[in-house]
MARLOPA-620649 format. One record per residue (C-alpha): residue number from 1; residue in three letters; chain; x, y, z. Coordinates in Angstrom, 1 decimal, always signed. Example, Ala and Ser with C-alpha at 12.3 -4.5 7.8 and 13.67 -1.06 7.14 Angstrom:
> 1,ALA,A,+12.3,-4.5,+7.8
> 2,SER,A,+13.7,-1.1,+7.1
# end
This chain:
> 1,UNK,A,-122.0,+25.1,-14.2
> 2,UNK,A,-122.5,+22.4,-11.6
> 3,UNK,A,-125.0,+22.7,-8.7
> 4,UNK,A,-122.5,+23.8,-6.2
> 5,UNK,A,-121.1,+26.5,-8.4
> 6,UNK,A,-124.7,+27.6,-9.3
> 7,UNK,A,-125.5,+28.0,-5.6
> 8,UNK,A,-122.3,+30.0,-5.0
> 9,UNK,A,-123.1,+32.2,-8.0
> 10,UNK,A,-126.7,+32.8,-6.9
> 11,UNK,A,-125.6,+33.6,-3.4
> 12,UNK,A,-123.0,+36.1,-4.5
> 13,UNK,A,-125.6,+37.7,-6.9
> 14,UNK,A,-127.9,+38.1,-3.9
> 15,UNK,A,-125.1,+40.0,-2.2
> 16,UNK,A,-124.8,+42.2,-5.3
> 17,UNK,A,-128.5,+43.0,-4.9
> 18,UNK,A,-127.9,+44.2,-1.3
> 19,UNK,A,-125.1,+46.3,-2.7
> 20,UNK,A,-127.7,+48.2,-4.7
> 21,UNK,A,-129.4,+49.4,-1.5
> 22,UNK,A,-126.9,+52.3,-1.4
> 23,UNK,A,-128.6,+53.9,-4.4
> 24,UNK,A,-131.8,+54.5,-2.4
> 25,UNK,A,-130.0,+57.6,-1.1
> 26,UNK,A,-130.9,+59.4,-4.3
> 27,UNK,A,-134.7,+59.3,-4.0
> 28,UNK,A,-134.5,+59.2,-0.2
> 29,UNK,A,-132.6,+62.5,-0.1
> 30,UNK,A,-135.3,+64.1,-2.3
> 31,UNK,A,-138.1,+63.0,+0.1
> 32,UNK,A,-136.1,+64.1,+3.2
> 33,UNK,A,-135.5,+67.4,+1.5
> 34,UNK,A,-139.2,+67.8,+1.0
> 35,UNK,A,-140.1,+66.6,+4.5
> 36,UNK,A,-137.6,+68.9,+6.2
> 37,UNK,A,-137.6,+71.8,+3.7
> 38,UNK,A,-133.9,+71.7,+3.0
> 39,UNK,A,-131.9,+73.6,+0.5
> 40,UNK,A,-130.1,+71.7,-2.4
> 41,UNK,A,-126.7,+72.1,-0.7
> 42,UNK,A,-128.1,+70.7,+2.6
> 43,UNK,A,-129.9,+67.8,+0.8
> 44,UNK,A,-126.8,+66.9,-1.2
> 45,UNK,A,-124.9,+66.4,+2.0
> 46,UNK,A,-126.8,+63.1,+2.4
> 47,UNK,A,-125.5,+61.3,-0.8
> 48,UNK,A,-122.1,+63.0,-0.3
> 49,UNK,A,-121.9,+61.6,+3.3
> 50,UNK,A,-122.7,+58.1,+2.1
> 51,UNK,A,-119.8,+58.1,-0.2
> 52,UNK,A,-117.4,+60.0,+2.1
> 53,UNK,A,-116.8,+56.8,+4.1
> 54,UNK,A,-115.3,+55.1,+1.0
> 55,UNK,A,-112.4,+57.4,+1.5
> 56,UNK,A,-111.8,+56.2,+5.0
> 57,UNK,A,-112.8,+52.5,+4.9
> 58,UNK,A,-111.9,+51.2,+1.5
> 59,UNK,A,-108.1,+50.6,+1.9
> 60,UNK,A,-108.5,+49.4,+5.6
> 61,UNK,A,-111.1,+46.9,+4.3
> 62,UNK,A,-108.6,+45.6,+1.7
> 63,UNK,A,-106.2,+44.9,+4.6
> 64,UNK,A,-109.0,+43.4,+6.7
> 65,UNK,A,-109.7,+40.9,+3.9
> 66,UNK,A,-106.1,+39.7,+4.2
> 67,UNK,A,-106.8,+38.8,+7.8
> 68,UNK,A,-110.4,+37.4,+7.9
> 69,UNK,A,-111.1,+36.6,+4.3
> 70,UNK,A,-113.3,+38.1,+1.6
> 71,UNK,A,-116.5,+36.2,+2.5
> 72,UNK,A,-116.5,+37.2,+6.2
> 73,UNK,A,-115.8,+40.8,+5.2
> 74,UNK,A,-118.9,+40.7,+2.9
> 75,UNK,A,-121.0,+39.2,+5.7
> 76,UNK,A,-119.9,+42.1,+8.0
> 77,UNK,A,-120.8,+44.6,+5.3
> 78,UNK,A,-124.3,+43.3,+4.9
> 79,UNK,A,-124.9,+43.3,+8.7
> 80,UNK,A,-123.9,+47.0,+8.9
> 81,UNK,A,-126.1,+47.7,+5.9
> 82,UNK,A,-129.1,+46.1,+7.6
> 83,UNK,A,-128.5,+48.2,+10.7
> 84,UNK,A,-128.4,+51.4,+8.6
> 85,UNK,A,-131.8,+50.5,+7.1
> 86,UNK,A,-133.4,+50.1,+10.5
> 87,UNK,A,-132.4,+53.5,+11.8
> 88,UNK,A,-134.8,+55.6,+9.7
> 89,UNK,A,-137.7,+53.7,+11.3
> 90,UNK,A,-136.7,+55.3,+14.7
> 91,UNK,A,-137.4,+58.9,+13.8
> 92,UNK,A,-137.4,+61.7,+11.1
> 93,UNK,A,-134.7,+64.1,+12.2
> 94,UNK,A,-132.0,+65.4,+9.9
> 95,UNK,A,-129.3,+64.1,+12.3
> 96,UNK,A,-130.8,+60.6,+12.4
> 97,UNK,A,-131.0,+60.4,+8.6
> 98,UNK,A,-127.3,+61.6,+8.3
> 99,UNK,A,-126.4,+58.8,+10.8
> 100,UNK,A,-128.3,+56.2,+8.8
> 101,UNK,A,-126.8,+57.3,+5.5
> 102,UNK,A,-123.3,+57.2,+7.2
> 103,UNK,A,-123.8,+53.6,+8.2
> 104,UNK,A,-125.2,+52.8,+4.8
> 105,UNK,A,-122.0,+54.3,+3.3
> 106,UNK,A,-119.7,+52.3,+5.7
> 107,UNK,A,-121.5,+49.1,+4.9
> 108,UNK,A,-121.3,+49.7,+1.2
> 109,UNK,A,-117.6,+50.6,+1.4
> 110,UNK,A,-117.0,+47.3,+3.1
> 111,UNK,A,-119.1,+45.4,+0.6
> 112,UNK,A,-117.8,+46.9,-2.6
> 113,UNK,A,-114.2,+46.4,-1.5
> 114,UNK,A,-114.7,+42.7,-0.6
> 115,UNK,A,-117.5,+41.5,-2.9
> 116,UNK,A,-115.9,+42.4,-6.2
> 117,UNK,A,-112.6,+40.5,-5.5
> 118,UNK,A,-114.7,+37.6,-4.0
> 119,UNK,A,-116.0,+37.2,-7.6
> 120,UNK,A,-112.4,+36.5,-8.7
> 121,UNK,A,-112.6,+33.3,-6.6
> 122,UNK,A,-115.4,+32.1,-8.8
> 123,UNK,A,-114.4,+33.3,-12.3
> 124,UNK,A,-111.1,+34.5,-13.7
> 125,UNK,A,-109.4,+36.1,-16.7
> 126,UNK,A,-111.4,+37.8,-19.4
> 127,UNK,A,-114.7,+36.5,-17.9
> 128,UNK,A,-114.1,+38.7,-14.8
> 129,UNK,A,-115.3,+42.0,-16.4
> 130,UNK,A,-118.5,+40.4,-17.8
> 131,UNK,A,-119.3,+38.7,-14.5
> 132,UNK,A,-118.7,+41.9,-12.6
> 133,UNK,A,-121.0,+43.7,-15.1
> 134,UNK,A,-123.7,+41.0,-14.5
> 135,UNK,A,-123.3,+41.7,-10.8
> 136,UNK,A,-123.9,+45.4,-11.5
> 137,UNK,A,-127.0,+44.3,-13.4
> 138,UNK,A,-128.3,+42.6,-10.3
> 139,UNK,A,-127.3,+45.6,-8.2
> 140,UNK,A,-129.2,+47.9,-10.6
> 141,UNK,A,-132.4,+45.9,-10.0
> 142,UNK,A,-132.3,+47.0,-6.4
> 143,UNK,A,-131.4,+50.5,-7.5
> 144,UNK,A,-134.3,+51.2,-9.8
> 145,UNK,A,-136.8,+49.4,-7.5
> 146,UNK,A,-136.2,+51.9,-4.7
> 147,UNK,A,-138.0,+54.9,-6.3
> 148,UNK,A,-141.0,+52.7,-7.2
> 149,UNK,A,-141.2,+51.4,-3.6
> 150,UNK,A,-140.9,+54.9,-2.2
> 151,UNK,A,-143.6,+56.2,-4.6
> 152,UNK,A,-145.9,+53.4,-3.6
> 153,UNK,A,-145.5,+54.3,+0.0
> 154,UNK,A,-145.8,+58.0,-0.6
> 155,UNK,A,-148.9,+57.9,-2.7
> 156,UNK,A,-150.5,+55.1,-0.6
> 157,UNK,A,-151.6,+53.2,-3.7
> 158,UNK,A,-151.4,+50.1,-1.4
> 159,UNK,A,-151.2,+50.0,+2.4
> 160,UNK,A,-147.6,+50.9,+3.5
> 161,UNK,A,-148.1,+50.3,+7.2
> 162,UNK,A,-148.2,+54.0,+7.9
> 163,UNK,A,-144.5,+54.4,+6.9
> 164,UNK,A,-145.1,+56.4,+3.7
> 165,UNK,A,-142.1,+56.5,+1.4
> 166,UNK,A,-139.9,+55.0,+4.2
> 167,UNK,A,-141.5,+51.6,+3.6
> 168,UNK,A,-138.6,+50.8,+1.4
> 169,UNK,A,-136.3,+50.5,+4.5
> 170,UNK,A,-137.9,+47.5,+6.2
> 171,UNK,A,-138.4,+45.8,+2.8
> 172,UNK,A,-134.7,+46.1,+1.9
> 173,UNK,A,-133.7,+45.2,+5.5
> 174,UNK,A,-135.5,+41.9,+5.2
> 175,UNK,A,-133.8,+41.1,+2.0
> 176,UNK,A,-130.5,+41.9,+3.6
> 177,UNK,A,-131.2,+39.5,+6.4
> 178,UNK,A,-131.9,+36.7,+3.8
> 179,UNK,A,-128.6,+37.6,+2.1
> 180,UNK,A,-126.7,+37.2,+5.4
> 181,UNK,A,-128.2,+33.8,+6.0
> 182,UNK,A,-127.6,+32.6,+2.5
> 183,UNK,A,-124.0,+33.7,+2.4
> 184,UNK,A,-123.2,+32.3,+5.9
> 185,UNK,A,-124.5,+28.9,+4.8
> 186,UNK,A,-122.6,+28.9,+1.5
> 187,UNK,A,-119.0,+27.5,+1.2
> 188,UNK,A,-116.7,+29.5,-1.0
> 189,UNK,A,-113.1,+28.5,-1.7
> 190,UNK,A,-110.8,+31.5,-1.2
> 191,UNK,A,-107.2,+31.6,-2.3
> 192,UNK,A,-104.9,+32.2,+0.7
> 193,UNK,A,-104.1,+35.9,+1.1
> 194,UNK,A,-100.6,+37.2,+0.5
> 195,UNK,A,-98.7,+39.0,+3.2
> 196,UNK,A,-100.8,+41.9,+4.4
> 197,UNK,A,-99.6,+45.2,+2.9
> 198,UNK,A,-99.1,+48.3,+5.0
> 199,UNK,A,-101.0,+51.5,+4.3
> 200,UNK,A,-98.0,+52.9,+2.7
> 201,UNK,A,-97.5,+50.0,+0.4
> 202,UNK,A,-101.2,+50.0,-0.5
> 203,UNK,A,-101.3,+53.7,-1.4
> 204,UNK,A,-98.0,+53.3,-3.2
> 205,UNK,A,-99.9,+51.4,-5.9
> 206,UNK,A,-101.5,+54.7,-7.0
> 207,UNK,A,-98.0,+55.6,-8.1
> 208,UNK,A,-98.5,+53.2,-11.0
> 209,UNK,A,-99.9,+55.5,-13.7
> 210,UNK,A,-102.4,+52.9,-15.0
> 211,UNK,A,-103.8,+52.2,-11.5
> 212,UNK,A,-104.2,+55.9,-11.0
> 213,UNK,A,-106.1,+56.3,-14.3
> 214,UNK,A,-108.5,+53.5,-13.3
> 215,UNK,A,-109.0,+55.1,-9.9
> 216,UNK,A,-109.9,+58.5,-11.4
> 217,UNK,A,-112.1,+56.8,-13.9
> 218,UNK,A,-114.1,+55.2,-11.0
> 219,UNK,A,-114.3,+58.6,-9.3
> 220,UNK,A,-115.9,+60.1,-12.4
> 221,UNK,A,-118.2,+57.2,-13.0
> 222,UNK,A,-119.7,+57.3,-9.5
> 223,UNK,A,-119.9,+61.1,-9.5
> 224,UNK,A,-122.0,+60.9,-12.7
> 225,UNK,A,-124.0,+58.0,-11.2
> 226,UNK,A,-124.9,+59.6,-7.9
> 227,UNK,A,-125.2,+63.0,-9.6
> 228,UNK,A,-127.8,+61.7,-12.1
> 229,UNK,A,-129.6,+59.7,-9.4
> 230,UNK,A,-130.0,+62.8,-7.2
> 231,UNK,A,-130.4,+65.5,-9.9
> 232,UNK,A,-132.6,+63.9,-12.6
> 233,UNK,A,-135.8,+64.5,-10.6
> 234,UNK,A,-134.8,+68.1,-10.0
> 235,UNK,A,-134.3,+68.6,-13.7
> 236,UNK,A,-137.8,+67.4,-14.5
> 237,UNK,A,-139.2,+69.5,-11.7
> 238,UNK,A,-137.5,+72.7,-12.9
> 239,UNK,A,-137.9,+72.2,-16.6
> 240,UNK,A,-141.3,+70.4,-16.8
> 241,UNK,A,-143.0,+71.8,-13.6
> 242,UNK,A,-143.6,+68.3,-12.2
> 243,UNK,A,-144.2,+67.4,-8.5
> 244,UNK,A,-141.6,+65.3,-6.7
> 245,UNK,A,-143.8,+62.2,-6.8
> 246,UNK,A,-144.1,+62.6,-10.6
> 247,UNK,A,-140.4,+63.4,-11.1
> 248,UNK,A,-139.3,+60.4,-9.1
> 249,UNK,A,-139.8,+58.4,-12.3
> 250,UNK,A,-136.6,+60.0,-13.6
> 251,UNK,A,-134.5,+58.0,-11.0
> 252,UNK,A,-136.2,+54.8,-12.0
> 253,UNK,A,-135.7,+55.5,-15.7
> 254,UNK,A,-132.0,+56.1,-15.1
> 255,UNK,A,-131.7,+52.7,-13.3
> 256,UNK,A,-133.9,+50.9,-15.8
> 257,UNK,A,-131.5,+51.8,-18.6
> 258,UNK,A,-128.5,+51.2,-16.3
> 259,UNK,A,-129.9,+47.7,-15.6
> 260,UNK,A,-130.4,+47.1,-19.4
> 261,UNK,A,-126.8,+48.4,-19.9
> 262,UNK,A,-125.4,+46.0,-17.3
> 263,UNK,A,-127.2,+43.0,-18.6
> 264,UNK,A,-126.3,+43.6,-22.2
> 265,UNK,A,-122.8,+44.6,-21.2
> 266,UNK,A,-122.2,+41.3,-19.5
> 267,UNK,A,-122.7,+39.7,-23.0
> 268,UNK,A,-121.1,+42.4,-25.1
> 269,UNK,A,-117.9,+42.4,-23.1
> 270,UNK,A,-117.4,+38.7,-24.0
> 271,UNK,A,-117.3,+39.6,-27.7
> 272,UNK,A,-116.0,+43.2,-27.8
> 273,UNK,A,-112.9,+44.6,-26.3
> 274,UNK,A,-113.2,+46.7,-23.1
> 275,UNK,A,-111.6,+49.6,-24.9
> 276,UNK,A,-114.0,+49.7,-27.8
> 277,UNK,A,-117.1,+49.3,-25.5
> 278,UNK,A,-115.8,+52.1,-23.2
> 279,UNK,A,-115.6,+54.4,-26.2
> 280,UNK,A,-119.2,+53.6,-27.1
> 281,UNK,A,-120.4,+54.0,-23.5
> 282,UNK,A,-118.6,+57.4,-23.0
> 283,UNK,A,-120.1,+58.7,-26.3
> 284,UNK,A,-123.5,+58.0,-24.9
> 285,UNK,A,-122.6,+59.9,-21.6
> 286,UNK,A,-121.4,+62.9,-23.5
> 287,UNK,A,-124.6,+62.9,-25.7
> 288,UNK,A,-126.7,+62.7,-22.5
> 289,UNK,A,-124.9,+65.7,-20.9
> 290,UNK,A,-125.9,+67.7,-24.0
> 291,UNK,A,-129.5,+66.6,-23.7
> 292,UNK,A,-129.7,+67.5,-20.0
> 293,UNK,A,-127.9,+70.8,-20.5
> 294,UNK,A,-129.9,+72.1,-23.4
> 295,UNK,A,-133.2,+70.1,-23.3
> 296,UNK,A,-136.5,+71.5,-22.2
> 297,UNK,A,-138.8,+69.1,-24.0
> 298,UNK,A,-139.8,+66.0,-22.1
> 299,UNK,A,-138.6,+63.6,-24.7
> 300,UNK,A,-135.1,+65.2,-24.9
> 301,UNK,A,-134.7,+65.1,-21.1
> 302,UNK,A,-135.9,+61.4,-20.9
> 303,UNK,A,-133.5,+60.5,-23.7
> 304,UNK,A,-130.7,+62.2,-21.8
> 305,UNK,A,-131.5,+60.3,-18.7
> 306,UNK,A,-131.7,+57.0,-20.6
> 307,UNK,A,-128.4,+57.6,-22.4
> 308,UNK,A,-126.5,+58.3,-19.2
> 309,UNK,A,-128.0,+55.3,-17.6
> 310,UNK,A,-127.0,+52.9,-20.4
> 311,UNK,A,-123.6,+54.6,-21.0
> 312,UNK,A,-122.5,+54.8,-17.4
> 313,UNK,A,-123.6,+51.2,-16.6
> 314,UNK,A,-120.3,+49.4,-17.6
> 315,UNK,A,-117.7,+52.0,-16.8
> 316,UNK,A,-117.1,+50.7,-13.2
> 317,UNK,A,-116.6,+47.1,-14.3
> 318,UNK,A,-114.2,+48.1,-17.0
> 319,UNK,A,-112.1,+50.3,-14.7
> 320,UNK,A,-112.2,+47.8,-11.8
> 321,UNK,A,-111.3,+44.7,-13.9
> 322,UNK,A,-108.6,+46.6,-15.8
> 323,UNK,A,-106.9,+47.5,-12.5
> 324,UNK,A,-107.2,+43.9,-11.0
> 325,UNK,A,-105.8,+42.4,-14.2
> 326,UNK,A,-103.0,+44.9,-14.4
> 327,UNK,A,-101.5,+43.7,-11.0
> 328,UNK,A,-103.1,+40.4,-10.0
> 329,UNK,A,-100.7,+40.0,-7.1
> 330,UNK,A,-102.2,+42.8,-5.1
> 331,UNK,A,-105.9,+42.3,-5.8
> 332,UNK,A,-107.1,+43.0,-2.2
> 333,UNK,A,-105.1,+46.2,-2.0
> 334,UNK,A,-106.1,+47.4,-5.5
> 335,UNK,A,-109.7,+46.6,-4.7
> 336,UNK,A,-109.5,+48.9,-1.7
> 337,UNK,A,-108.0,+51.6,-3.7
> 338,UNK,A,-110.5,+51.3,-6.5
> 339,UNK,A,-113.5,+51.4,-4.1
> 340,UNK,A,-111.9,+54.4,-2.4
> 341,UNK,A,-112.5,+56.0,-5.8
> 342,UNK,A,-116.2,+55.9,-5.0
> 343,UNK,A,-115.4,+58.9,-2.9
> 344,UNK,A,-116.2,+60.7,-6.1
> 345,UNK,A,-119.8,+60.2,-4.9
> 346,UNK,A,-119.0,+62.7,-2.2
> 347,UNK,A,-117.2,+65.3,-4.3
> 348,UNK,A,-119.5,+65.5,-7.2
> 349,UNK,A,-122.9,+66.0,-5.3
> 350,UNK,A,-121.3,+68.6,-3.1
> 351,UNK,A,-120.0,+70.6,-6.1
> 352,UNK,A,-123.3,+70.0,-7.9
> 353,UNK,A,-125.3,+71.2,-5.0
> 354,UNK,A,-123.5,+74.5,-4.8
> 355,UNK,A,-123.5,+74.9,-8.6
> 356,UNK,A,-127.3,+74.2,-8.6
> 357,UNK,A,-127.9,+76.8,-5.9
> 358,UNK,A,-126.0,+79.4,-8.1
> 359,UNK,A,-127.1,+78.4,-11.6
> 360,UNK,A,-130.0,+76.0,-11.3
> 361,UNK,A,-129.9,+72.4,-12.5
> 362,UNK,A,-127.7,+73.5,-15.5
> 363,UNK,A,-124.9,+74.0,-13.0
> 364,UNK,A,-125.2,+70.5,-11.7
> 365,UNK,A,-125.1,+69.1,-15.3
> 366,UNK,A,-121.9,+71.1,-16.0
> 367,UNK,A,-120.2,+69.5,-13.0
> 368,UNK,A,-121.1,+66.0,-14.3
> 369,UNK,A,-119.8,+67.0,-17.8
> 370,UNK,A,-116.3,+67.4,-16.3
> 371,UNK,A,-116.4,+63.8,-15.3
> 372,UNK,A,-117.6,+62.8,-18.8
> 373,UNK,A,-114.6,+64.7,-20.3
> 374,UNK,A,-112.2,+62.7,-18.1
> 375,UNK,A,-113.8,+59.4,-19.1
> 376,UNK,A,-113.3,+60.3,-22.8
> 377,UNK,A,-109.6,+60.9,-22.0
> 378,UNK,A,-109.4,+57.6,-20.1
> 379,UNK,A,-110.8,+55.6,-23.1
> 380,UNK,A,-107.6,+56.4,-25.0
> 381,UNK,A,-105.5,+54.9,-22.2
> 382,UNK,A,-107.3,+51.6,-21.8
> 383,UNK,A,-105.0,+48.8,-22.8
> 384,UNK,A,-105.8,+47.0,-26.0
> 385,UNK,A,-106.8,+43.4,-25.6
# end
């Protein structure tokens, strides 16, 4: 890799790091719930609201890329993300936090739709899945760092400028500004866009059975991801009688193993077929659901959180790359559709919140298990290499 390609690669990976800011909603919603004394169903509206905007913005973003290009769309997405991180510094009301998380969701919808296909301008073919997985590894670093930063601010181990757990917002906002500057100064060659598709033509791609299967796979992946991110601390609090500050480690544990999974997956997918690796990954997710459903000992619960972190880490890249490679002539539109699948991050937490109010955390785990069952079905449909 020459110097120019190295600079482009590092800049794009910094953008992937900013993509991980969206996962702070898991630990942040727990702290907001504590600060404002919210019920589970009210608190789960926050992560649900973040991912609601993927339903509205993903396909239009795919069409926007055809007009202004992928790089400019990524720049716009990071700008919106930085604005969302500044809002919580202006107050503590529930309405303000919902507004901030809405902007965070809009920015991430723009980013996920445009950044993943931007990678296809740098690498192609069978290297795409492994490179996207490495990007997810970089994203996961930001994801598992958020709970640690929040805990540092909340426990005042070091000065946090009086912000408490909210110190993570200005830290991530500063990194976002650096990402904007780096990407703006980096030249990336983009293939000319095809004729812009209409909404009808874009959604018609879901009529292709394999595209629909990949779309539903991403919905289940992100539902399990956001669900674990939000619910893991609650499981430890209910089963082990831990405080929120102690249980926040569960979110970091999940993202640590997700990070390990993304890093190892970026190499494994170069040697092993996506189909085989998907089977192994989903087997881990199913085992994790059993641990979280039945476990009451600390080591069983921690094992379950670790297994779902590792197992779920590569599902997105496999589904996304399979869809792009299936129909390379409509990558922008397919990217929008696949990212719209992140709307699963709205559906799952809402269902989990109500199930948790009725049945405790076991109800939330049952909802995630439905997603795991679909992913097991999807594995049999992945095309053999």
